[in-house]
C-alpha positions in Angstrom: 133.3 88.0 154.7 131.1 84.9 154.9 127.7 84.4 153.4 124.8 84.1 155.8 123.1 80.7 155.7 119.5 80.6 154.5 118.1 78.4 157.3 119.5 78.2 160.8 123.1 78.6 161.8 124.4 75.7 159.8 123.7 75.4 156.1 123.3 71.6 156.3 121.2 71.6 159.5 118.3 69.2 159.6 116.0 72.1 160.6 116.9 74.1 157.6 116.4 71.1 155.3 113.1 70.3 156.9 111.8 73.8 156.6 112.8 73.9 152.9 111.0 70.6 152.2 107.9 71.7 154.0 108.0 74.9 151.9 108.4 72.9 148.7 105.5 70.6 149.7 103.2 73.5 150.3 104.1 75.2 147.1 103.4 72.0 145.1 100.1 71.5 147.0 98.9 75.0 146.4 99.9 74.8 142.7 97.9 71.6 142.3 94.8 73.1 143.9 95.1 76.2 141.6 95.5 74.1 138.5 92.5 71.9 139.6 90.4 75.1 140.2 91.2 76.5 136.8 90.6 73.2 135.0 87.3 72.4 136.7 86.0 76.0 136.2 86.8 75.9 132.5 85.3 72.4 132.2 82.2 73.7 134.0 81.7 76.7 131.7 82.2 74.5 128.6 79.8 71.9 129.9 77.1 74.4 130.9 77.4 76.3 127.6 77.0 73.2 125.4 73.9 71.9 127.1 70.5 72.8 125.5 68.2 75.3 127.2 65.4 72.8 127.9 67.6 70.7 130.2 68.2 73.7 132.5 64.6 74.7 132.4 63.4 71.2 133.1 65.8 70.8 136.0 64.9 74.2 137.4 68.5 75.4 137.2 69.7 78.8 136.0 72.5 78.3 133.4 73.6 81.9 133.7 74.2 81.7 137.4 76.5 78.7 137.1 78.5 80.2 134.2 78.9 83.5 136.0 80.0 81.7 139.2 82.6 79.7 137.3 83.8 82.7 135.3 84.1 85.0 138.4 85.8 82.2 140.3 88.2 81.7 137.3 89.2 85.3 137.1 89.0 86.7 140.6 88.7 84.0 143.3 89.8 80.5 142.5 88.4 78.9 145.6 85.0 80.2 144.6 85.4 78.6 141.2 86.6 75.4 142.7 83.6 75.2 145.2 81.1 76.1 142.4 82.6 73.5 140.1 82.4 70.8 142.7 78.8 71.7 143.5 77.9 71.8 139.8 79.5 68.4 139.0 78.1 66.6 142.0 74.6 68.1 142.3 73.5 70.0 139.1 75.1 68.0 136.3 73.5 64.6 137.4 70.1 66.3 137.3 70.8 67.7 133.8 72.0 64.2 132.6 68.8 62.6 133.9 66.7 64.8 131.5 66.4 63.2 128.0 67.4 65.2 125.0 64.7 67.1 123.1 63.3 65.2 120.2 64.6 66.6 116.9 62.0 68.0 114.6 60.9 65.8 111.7 62.6 66.3 108.4 60.3 67.3 105.7 60.7 65.6 102.3 61.9 67.9 99.6 61.5 67.3 96.0 
């Protein structure tokens, strides 16, 4: 009884090796995209959460919308999170960065 080859009629065939290498390349590419989607979504949630409310109000951007998009994308649909993160970092974040920080209230002397 002989074992059936995995690819093609010959175990060492060029077609079998080529198919295997294409499969590995696709696996690596999809893994990198998935890791990038998760990383960008987490970064987006942290970035949006740490910014003060007045920056979002001044820019006319809804903080809750962007955090929800990233969170849903992170948990349910990674391509949604990836697209939302790319839009946030290329369009929304530069507008938020252009808004100066709010002046801190004066410190009253105690004594």
